[in-house]
Jmol script that loads the backbone (N, CA, C; Angstrom):
load data "model"
ATOM      1  N   MET A   1      13.974  -9.882  55.339  1.00  0.00           N
ATOM      2  CA  MET A   1      14.500 -10.299  56.616  1.00  0.00           C
ATOM      3  C   MET A   1      15.950  -9.836  56.792  1.00  0.00           C
ATOM      4  N   GLU A   2      16.682  -9.700  55.694  1.00  0.00           N
ATOM      5  CA  GLU A   2      18.078  -9.271  55.780  1.00  0.00           C
ATOM      6  C   GLU A   2      18.190  -7.855  56.342  1.00  0.00           C
ATOM      7  N   LEU A   3      17.323  -6.943  55.889  1.00  0.00           N
ATOM      8  CA  LEU A   3      17.329  -5.575  56.414  1.00  0.00           C
ATOM      9  C   LEU A   3      17.037  -5.582  57.908  1.00  0.00           C
ATOM     10  N   TYR A   4      16.079  -6.400  58.336  1.00  0.00           N
ATOM     11  CA  TYR A   4      15.735  -6.525  59.755  1.00  0.00           C
ATOM     12  C   TYR A   4      16.971  -6.917  60.562  1.00  0.00           C
ATOM     13  N   LYS A   5      17.712  -7.923  60.077  1.00  0.00           N
ATOM     14  CA  LYS A   5      18.914  -8.373  60.784  1.00  0.00           C
ATOM     15  C   LYS A   5      19.976  -7.286  60.820  1.00  0.00           C
ATOM     16  N   GLN A   6      20.153  -6.554  59.700  1.00  0.00           N
ATOM     17  CA  GLN A   6      21.145  -5.478  59.660  1.00  0.00           C
ATOM     18  C   GLN A   6      20.809  -4.391  60.669  1.00  0.00           C
ATOM     19  N   ILE A   7      19.537  -4.013  60.716  1.00  0.00           N
ATOM     20  CA  ILE A   7      19.109  -2.970  61.652  1.00  0.00           C
ATOM     21  C   ILE A   7      19.328  -3.434  63.087  1.00  0.00           C
ATOM     22  N   LEU A   8      18.919  -4.654  63.393  1.00  0.00           N
ATOM     23  CA  LEU A   8      19.050  -5.179  64.753  1.00  0.00           C
ATOM     24  C   LEU A   8      20.520  -5.304  65.160  1.00  0.00           C
ATOM     25  N   LEU A   9      21.357  -5.825  64.277  1.00  0.00           N
ATOM     26  CA  LEU A   9      22.785  -5.945  64.592  1.00  0.00           C
ATOM     27  C   LEU A   9      23.424  -4.588  64.843  1.00  0.00           C
ATOM     28  N   ASN A  10      23.098  -3.602  64.013  1.00  0.00           N
ATOM     29  CA  ASN A  10      23.648  -2.264  64.189  1.00  0.00           C
ATOM     30  C   ASN A  10      23.173  -1.645  65.503  1.00  0.00           C
ATOM     31  N   ALA A  11      21.901  -1.838  65.846  1.00  0.00           N
ATOM     32  CA  ALA A  11      21.358  -1.273  67.078  1.00  0.00           C
ATOM     33  C   ALA A  11      21.972  -1.927  68.315  1.00  0.00           C
ATOM     34  N   LEU A  12      22.307  -3.211  68.229  1.00  0.00           N
ATOM     35  CA  LEU A  12      22.859  -3.933  69.378  1.00  0.00           C
ATOM     36  C   LEU A  12      24.382  -3.837  69.472  1.00  0.00           C
ATOM     37  N   TYR A  13      25.019  -3.276  68.480  1.00  0.00           N
ATOM     38  CA  TYR A  13      26.467  -3.248  68.404  1.00  0.00           C
ATOM     39  C   TYR A  13      27.115  -2.657  69.654  1.00  0.00           C
ATOM     40  N   ASN A  14      26.545  -1.595  70.216  1.00  0.00           N
ATOM     41  CA  ASN A  14      27.143  -0.922  71.364  1.00  0.00           C
ATOM     42  C   ASN A  14      26.602  -1.406  72.701  1.00  0.00           C
ATOM     43  N   GLU A  15      25.713  -2.382  72.690  1.00  0.00           N
ATOM     44  CA  GLU A  15      25.190  -2.921  73.938  1.00  0.00           C
ATOM     45  C   GLU A  15      26.250  -3.793  74.617  1.00  0.00           C
ATOM     46  N   GLU A  16      26.229  -3.790  75.951  1.00  0.00           N
ATOM     47  CA  GLU A  16      27.099  -4.690  76.700  1.00  0.00           C
ATOM     48  C   GLU A  16      26.689  -6.116  76.355  1.00  0.00           C
ATOM     49  N   MET A  17      27.659  -6.932  75.933  1.00  0.00           N
ATOM     50  CA  MET A  17      27.304  -8.274  75.498  1.00  0.00           C
ATOM     51  C   MET A  17      27.917  -9.337  76.386  1.00  0.00           C
ATOM     52  N   GLN A  18      27.108 -10.310  76.675  1.00  0.00           N
ATOM     53  CA  GLN A  18      27.522 -11.553  77.313  1.00  0.00           C
ATOM     54  C   GLN A  18      26.830 -12.637  76.488  1.00  0.00           C
ATOM     55  N   ILE A  19      26.516 -13.723  77.105  1.00  0.00           N
ATOM     56  CA  ILE A  19      25.739 -14.724  76.383  1.00  0.00           C
ATOM     57  C   ILE A  19      24.335 -14.186  76.133  1.00  0.00           C
ATOM     58  N   THR A  20      23.882 -13.324  77.016  1.00  0.00           N
ATOM     59  CA  THR A  20      22.597 -12.661  76.850  1.00  0.00           C
ATOM     60  C   THR A  20      22.860 -11.158  76.793  1.00  0.00           C
ATOM     61  N   PHE A  21      21.807 -10.388  76.626  1.00  0.00           N
ATOM     62  CA  PHE A  21      21.911  -8.932  76.665  1.00  0.00           C
ATOM     63  C   PHE A  21      21.311  -8.465  77.987  1.00  0.00           C
ATOM     64  N   PRO A  22      22.118  -8.415  79.058  1.00  0.00           N
ATOM     65  CA  PRO A  22      21.576  -8.158  80.393  1.00  0.00           C
ATOM     66  C   PRO A  22      20.973  -6.762  80.576  1.00  0.00           C
ATOM     67  N   ASN A  23      21.437  -5.784  79.862  1.00  0.00           N
ATOM     68  CA  ASN A  23      20.923  -4.428  80.036  1.00  0.00           C
ATOM     69  C   ASN A  23      19.851  -4.052  79.022  1.00  0.00           C
ATOM     70  N   LEU A  24      19.553  -4.957  78.145  1.00  0.00           N
ATOM     71  CA  LEU A  24      18.574  -4.682  77.099  1.00  0.00           C
ATOM     72  C   LEU A  24      17.167  -4.850  77.654  1.00  0.00           C
ATOM     73  N   LYS A  25      16.428  -3.755  77.656  1.00  0.00           N
ATOM     74  CA  LYS A  25      15.080  -3.767  78.214  1.00  0.00           C
ATOM     75  C   LYS A  25      14.006  -3.786  77.130  1.00  0.00           C
ATOM     76  N   THR A  26      14.428  -3.730  75.885  1.00  0.00           N
ATOM     77  CA  THR A  26      13.499  -3.603  74.782  1.00  0.00           C
ATOM     78  C   THR A  26      13.554  -4.852  73.909  1.00  0.00           C
ATOM     79  N   SER A  27      12.403  -5.253  73.388  1.00  0.00           N
ATOM     80  CA  SER A  27      12.350  -6.427  72.515  1.00  0.00           C
ATOM     81  C   SER A  27      13.004  -6.118  71.171  1.00  0.00           C
ATOM     82  N   PRO A  28      13.476  -7.140  70.465  1.00  0.00           N
ATOM     83  CA  PRO A  28      14.064  -6.908  69.147  1.00  0.00           C
ATOM     84  C   PRO A  28      13.114  -6.174  68.199  1.00  0.00           C
ATOM     85  N   ASN A  29      11.831  -6.515  68.212  1.00  0.00           N
ATOM     86  CA  ASN A  29      10.872  -5.825  67.344  1.00  0.00           C
ATOM     87  C   ASN A  29      10.781  -4.343  67.686  1.00  0.00           C
ATOM     88  N   GLU A  30      10.779  -4.034  68.961  1.00  0.00           N
ATOM     89  CA  GLU A  30      10.692  -2.629  69.376  1.00  0.00           C
ATOM     90  C   GLU A  30      11.962  -1.871  69.003  1.00  0.00           C
ATOM     91  N   ILE A  31      13.104  -2.518  69.116  1.00  0.00           N
ATOM     92  CA  ILE A  31      14.372  -1.891  68.721  1.00  0.00           C
ATOM     93  C   ILE A  31      14.330  -1.522  67.241  1.00  0.00           C
ATOM     94  N   VAL A  32      13.899  -2.447  66.402  1.00  0.00           N
ATOM     95  CA  VAL A  32      13.832  -2.186  64.969  1.00  0.00           C
ATOM     96  C   VAL A  32      12.845  -1.064  64.675  1.00  0.00           C
ATOM     97  N   LYS A  33      11.698  -1.066  65.336  1.00  0.00           N
ATOM     98  CA  LYS A  33      10.708   0.002  65.141  1.00  0.00           C
ATOM     99  C   LYS A  33      11.296   1.364  65.505  1.00  0.00           C
ATOM    100  N   LEU A  34      11.978   1.437  66.644  1.00  0.00           N
ATOM    101  CA  LEU A  34      12.569   2.695  67.083  1.00  0.00           C
ATOM    102  C   LEU A  34      13.651   3.177  66.120  1.00  0.00           C
ATOM    103  N   GLU A  35      14.506   2.271  65.675  1.00  0.00           N
ATOM    104  CA  GLU A  35      15.571   2.642  64.746  1.00  0.00           C
ATOM    105  C   GLU A  35      15.000   3.087  63.407  1.00  0.00           C
ATOM    106  N   CYS A  36      13.967   2.411  62.945  1.00  0.00           N
ATOM    107  CA  CYS A  36      13.323   2.811  61.685  1.00  0.00           C
ATOM    108  C   CYS A  36      12.699   4.187  61.819  1.00  0.00           C
ATOM    109  N   TYR A  37      12.052   4.448  62.945  1.00  0.00           N
ATOM    110  CA  TYR A  37      11.431   5.751  63.162  1.00  0.00           C
ATOM    111  C   TYR A  37      12.486   6.857  63.185  1.00  0.00           C
ATOM    112  N   ARG A  38      13.582   6.629  63.888  1.00  0.00           N
ATOM    113  CA  ARG A  38      14.663   7.623  63.931  1.00  0.00           C
ATOM    114  C   ARG A  38      15.209   7.881  62.531  1.00  0.00           C
ATOM    115  N   THR A  39      15.380   6.822  61.758  1.00  0.00           N
ATOM    116  CA  THR A  39      15.896   6.964  60.403  1.00  0.00           C
ATOM    117  C   THR A  39      14.930   7.733  59.520  1.00  0.00           C
ATOM    118  N   LEU A  40      13.647   7.418  59.616  1.00  0.00           N
ATOM    119  CA  LEU A  40      12.653   8.141  58.824  1.00  0.00           C
ATOM    120  C   LEU A  40      12.612   9.619  59.192  1.00  0.00           C
ATOM    121  N   LYS A  41      12.787   9.943  60.473  1.00  0.00           N
ATOM    122  CA  LYS A  41      12.834  11.341  60.889  1.00  0.00           C
ATOM    123  C   LYS A  41      14.014  12.061  60.243  1.00  0.00           C
ATOM    124  N   LYS A  42      15.170  11.394  60.179  1.00  0.00           N
ATOM    125  CA  LYS A  42      16.348  11.993  59.556  1.00  0.00           C
ATOM    126  C   LYS A  42      16.124  12.211  58.062  1.00  0.00           C
ATOM    127  N   ILE A  43      15.536  11.216  57.398  1.00  0.00           N
ATOM    128  CA  ILE A  43      15.254  11.337  55.967  1.00  0.00           C
ATOM    129  C   ILE A  43      14.261  12.466  55.724  1.00  0.00           C
ATOM    130  N   LYS A  44      13.230  12.557  56.547  1.00  0.00           N
ATOM    131  CA  LYS A  44      12.228  13.617  56.412  1.00  0.00           C
ATOM    132  C   LYS A  44      12.890  14.988  56.563  1.00  0.00           C
ATOM    133  N   ALA A  45      13.805  15.118  57.505  1.00  0.00           N
ATOM    134  CA  ALA A  45      14.504  16.392  57.709  1.00  0.00           C
ATOM    135  C   ALA A  45      15.317  16.770  56.471  1.00  0.00           C
ATOM    136  N   VAL A  46      15.945  15.797  55.838  1.00  0.00           N
ATOM    137  CA  VAL A  46      16.706  16.071  54.617  1.00  0.00           C
ATOM    138  C   VAL A  46      15.771  16.549  53.515  1.00  0.00           C
ATOM    139  N   LEU A  47      14.653  15.862  53.346  1.00  0.00           N
ATOM    140  CA  LEU A  47      13.710  16.218  52.284  1.00  0.00           C
ATOM    141  C   LEU A  47      13.067  17.575  52.513  1.00  0.00           C
ATOM    142  N   GLU A  48      12.889  17.962  53.762  1.00  0.00           N
ATOM    143  CA  GLU A  48      12.230  19.226  54.077  1.00  0.00           C
ATOM    144  C   GLU A  48      13.193  20.396  54.204  1.00  0.00           C
ATOM    145  N   ASP A  49      14.468  20.159  54.002  1.00  0.00           N
ATOM    146  CA  ASP A  49      15.472  21.212  54.149  1.00  0.00           C
ATOM    147  C   ASP A  49      15.301  22.239  53.033  1.00  0.00           C
ATOM    148  N   GLU A  50      14.715  23.366  53.365  1.00  0.00           N
ATOM    149  CA  GLU A  50      14.451  24.424  52.381  1.00  0.00           C
ATOM    150  C   GLU A  50      15.704  25.226  52.033  1.00  0.00           C
ATOM    151  N   ASN A  51      16.788  24.993  52.727  1.00  0.00           N
ATOM    152  CA  ASN A  51      18.038  25.682  52.432  1.00  0.00           C
ATOM    153  C   ASN A  51      18.707  25.132  51.175  1.00  0.00           C
ATOM    154  N   LEU A  52      18.247  23.970  50.716  1.00  0.00           N
ATOM    155  CA  LEU A  52      18.813  23.361  49.520  1.00  0.00           C
ATOM    156  C   LEU A  52      17.953  23.704  48.312  1.00  0.00           C
ATOM    157  N   SER A  53      18.602  24.072  47.222  1.00  0.00           N
ATOM    158  CA  SER A  53      17.867  24.347  45.985  1.00  0.00           C
ATOM    159  C   SER A  53      17.615  23.032  45.250  1.00  0.00           C
ATOM    160  N   ASP A  54      16.764  23.095  44.228  1.00  0.00           N
ATOM    161  CA  ASP A  54      16.495  21.901  43.445  1.00  0.00           C
ATOM    162  C   ASP A  54      17.755  21.377  42.759  1.00  0.00           C
ATOM    163  N   LYS A  55      18.696  22.272  42.484  1.00  0.00           N
ATOM    164  CA  LYS A  55      19.961  21.859  41.864  1.00  0.00           C
ATOM    165  C   LYS A  55      20.756  20.961  42.801  1.00  0.00           C
ATOM    166  N   GLU A  56      20.452  21.045  44.081  1.00  0.00           N
ATOM    167  CA  GLU A  56      21.174  20.243  45.069  1.00  0.00           C
ATOM    168  C   GLU A  56      20.442  18.937  45.387  1.00  0.00           C
ATOM    169  N   CYS A  57      19.534  18.532  44.514  1.00  0.00           N
ATOM    170  CA  CYS A  57      18.782  17.298  44.707  1.00  0.00           C
ATOM    171  C   CYS A  57      19.723  16.103  44.870  1.00  0.00           C
ATOM    172  N   PHE A  58      20.779  16.078  44.087  1.00  0.00           N
ATOM    173  CA  PHE A  58      21.754  14.995  44.184  1.00  0.00           C
ATOM    174  C   PHE A  58      22.296  14.890  45.602  1.00  0.00           C
ATOM    175  N   MET A  59      22.572  16.025  46.213  1.00  0.00           N
ATOM    176  CA  MET A  59      23.097  16.027  47.580  1.00  0.00           C
ATOM    177  C   MET A  59      22.056  15.511  48.568  1.00  0.00           C
ATOM    178  N   ARG A  60      20.784  15.787  48.322  1.00  0.00           N
ATOM    179  CA  ARG A  60      19.718  15.258  49.183  1.00  0.00           C
ATOM    180  C   ARG A  60      19.710  13.734  49.121  1.00  0.00           C
ATOM    181  N   ILE A  61      19.811  13.219  47.910  1.00  0.00           N
ATOM    182  CA  ILE A  61      19.822  11.764  47.743  1.00  0.00           C
ATOM    183  C   ILE A  61      21.046  11.173  48.438  1.00  0.00           C
ATOM    184  N   GLU A  62      22.186  11.807  48.296  1.00  0.00           N
ATOM    185  CA  GLU A  62      23.413  11.336  48.952  1.00  0.00           C
ATOM    186  C   GLU A  62      23.239  11.317  50.468  1.00  0.00           C
ATOM    187  N   LYS A  63      22.624  12.355  51.035  1.00  0.00           N
ATOM    188  CA  LYS A  63      22.397  12.403  52.483  1.00  0.00           C
ATOM    189  C   LYS A  63      21.496  11.259  52.928  1.00  0.00           C
ATOM    190  N   ILE A  64      20.460  10.986  52.146  1.00  0.00           N
ATOM    191  CA  ILE A  64      19.533   9.900  52.493  1.00  0.00           C
ATOM    192  C   ILE A  64      20.252   8.554  52.448  1.00  0.00           C
ATOM    193  N   ILE A  65      21.076   8.341  51.440  1.00  0.00           N
ATOM    194  CA  ILE A  65      21.825   7.091  51.347  1.00  0.00           C
ATOM    195  C   ILE A  65      22.771   6.944  52.533  1.00  0.00           C
ATOM    196  N   CYS A  66      23.419   8.025  52.943  1.00  0.00           N
ATOM    197  CA  CYS A  66      24.325   7.975  54.105  1.00  0.00           C
ATOM    198  C   CYS A  66      23.559   7.654  55.386  1.00  0.00           C
ATOM    199  N   ILE A  67      22.375   8.207  55.543  1.00  0.00           N
ATOM    200  CA  ILE A  67      21.542   7.895  56.706  1.00  0.00           C
ATOM    201  C   ILE A  67      21.202   6.412  56.703  1.00  0.00           C
ATOM    202  N   TYR A  68      20.836   5.885  55.550  1.00  0.00           N
ATOM    203  CA  TYR A  68      20.518   4.475  55.406  1.00  0.00           C
ATOM    204  C   TYR A  68      21.727   3.623  55.783  1.00  0.00           C
ATOM    205  N   GLU A  69      22.914   4.029  55.339  1.00  0.00           N
ATOM    206  CA  GLU A  69      24.129   3.295  55.678  1.00  0.00           C
ATOM    207  C   GLU A  69      24.433   3.387  57.169  1.00  0.00           C
ATOM    208  N   ASP A  70      24.176   4.531  57.783  1.00  0.00           N
ATOM    209  CA  ASP A  70      24.400   4.683  59.219  1.00  0.00           C
ATOM    210  C   ASP A  70      23.511   3.742  60.028  1.00  0.00           C
ATOM    211  N   MET A  71      22.368   3.369  59.455  1.00  0.00           N
ATOM    212  CA  MET A  71      21.436   2.472  60.128  1.00  0.00           C
ATOM    213  C   MET A  71      21.968   1.039  60.125  1.00  0.00           C
ATOM    214  N   GLY A  72      22.978   0.782  59.304  1.00  0.00           N
ATOM    215  CA  GLY A  72      23.564  -0.550  59.291  1.00  0.00           C
ATOM    216  C   GLY A  72      23.381  -1.289  57.983  1.00  0.00           C
ATOM    217  N   SER A  73      22.746  -0.662  57.017  1.00  0.00           N
ATOM    218  CA  SER A  73      22.584  -1.292  55.718  1.00  0.00           C
ATOM    219  C   SER A  73      23.553  -0.625  54.745  1.00  0.00           C
ATOM    220  N   ASP A  74      23.801  -1.265  53.619  1.00  0.00           N
ATOM    221  CA  ASP A  74      24.685  -0.618  52.657  1.00  0.00           C
ATOM    222  C   ASP A  74      23.871   0.066  51.572  1.00  0.00           C
ATOM    223  N   GLY A  75      24.522   0.890  50.809  1.00  0.00           N
ATOM    224  CA  GLY A  75      23.856   1.627  49.746  1.00  0.00           C
ATOM    225  C   GLY A  75      23.802   0.862  48.441  1.00  0.00           C
ATOM    226  N   GLY A  76      24.292  -0.349  48.434  1.00  0.00           N
ATOM    227  CA  GLY A  76      24.290  -1.147  47.213  1.00  0.00           C
ATOM    228  C   GLY A  76      25.441  -0.773  46.299  1.00  0.00           C
ATOM    229  N   ASP A  77      25.527  -1.459  45.194  1.00  0.00           N
ATOM    230  CA  ASP A  77      26.623  -1.239  44.245  1.00  0.00           C
ATOM    231  C   ASP A  77      26.548   0.111  43.558  1.00  0.00           C
ATOM    232  N   ARG A  78      25.393   0.732  43.547  1.00  0.00           N
ATOM    233  CA  ARG A  78      25.232   1.999  42.818  1.00  0.00           C
ATOM    234  C   ARG A  78      25.675   3.194  43.649  1.00  0.00           C
ATOM    235  N   HIS A  79      25.990   2.989  44.937  1.00  0.00           N
ATOM    236  CA  HIS A  79      26.405   4.113  45.776  1.00  0.00           C
ATOM    237  C   HIS A  79      27.913   4.143  45.886  1.00  0.00           C
ATOM    238  N   ASP A  80      28.526   4.725  44.897  1.00  0.00           N
ATOM    239  CA  ASP A  80      29.972   4.921  44.892  1.00  0.00           C
ATOM    240  C   ASP A  80      30.230   6.254  44.205  1.00  0.00           C
ATOM    241  N   PHE A  81      29.747   7.329  44.851  1.00  0.00           N
ATOM    242  CA  PHE A  81      29.804   8.650  44.239  1.00  0.00           C
ATOM    243  C   PHE A  81      31.113   9.374  44.506  1.00  0.00           C
ATOM    244  N   GLY A  82      31.967   8.747  45.340  1.00  0.00           N
ATOM    245  CA  GLY A  82      33.287   9.257  45.579  1.00  0.00           C
ATOM    246  C   GLY A  82      33.335  10.422  46.451  1.00  0.00           C
TER     247      GLY A  82
END
end "model"
wireframe off; spacefill off
backbone 0.3
color backbone group
């Protein structure tokens, strides 16, 4: 449930806010589905990037972690590659 809240909060961050979300036309479940789909597309693009050699696998993992962080979640304590 924590990931769900992180995704929803990140997706709503730029919405005009009042007591309600007057311009929001999409349900919270649909917002999370759309954001997850966009994120999976980005991850798939990283994995399918044929311009990277196997030696650059570390960089692929780093890109995926950054995409995950852009979605509003953190990379955990193990993501401090500097």
